C-alpha positions, 0 to 999 in steps of 0.5 A: 734342379730337376730340369724335366720338372721345371720344363713341364711346369713352364709348358703348363704355364704356357698352356695356361697363358694360351687358354686365357688369350683364347678365351678372354672376351674382347670387352669387360661387359662380356666377361662379366656375363659369360660364366664359362669365360670367367671359369676358364680365365680364372682357373688358368690365371690361378694356375699360371700364378701357381706354376710360377710360384712352383718354378721359383720355389724349386729354383730357390730350394736348389740355388737360393739362400739358406732360409726358405720363403714362408709365403708365395710372395716371398718366392718372388722376393727371393728370386729378385734378391738372387738376381734371377728376376728384376725387382719390378717383375718380382713386385708384379708377380708378388701381386699376382699371388694376391689375385690367386688368393682371392680366386682360390679362397674367395676372400672377397668377391671377384673383381672382374675388372681386375681379371680383365685387366690382367688378361689384356695387360699383364700376361706378358709378366708370365711370359717374361717369367717363363722366358727367364727360366727357359733361359736358365734351363738352356744355360744349365743353371 
């Protein structure tokens, strides 16, 4: 596994989380009217999901099963099957891919209530993911 590449992606993930924390308004009403906060939060949450997918796909390419994941969500399923992350975190991260797809492809109108909920209640999922891979890097896995 390219440790430097993974470390760079984990650092980028940490910066994304910090940006969301620093720019997410305290209440939903403000988020719904503050276009700059919307842009900063949405971009950084989208990037955070992408960093997790990239790190997970990189690990699976090196250590995972013979078949590569065909979707972003399958990256997290593969990590759970390999015992890298638990099933609950894998499910939450898999759902984050759906969020990312809405933000990137604008399949639906953005639901700012969901974005606000992620900002206030689910940033820990990204931190937990980063912690797992930081530990793997430290232990040389």
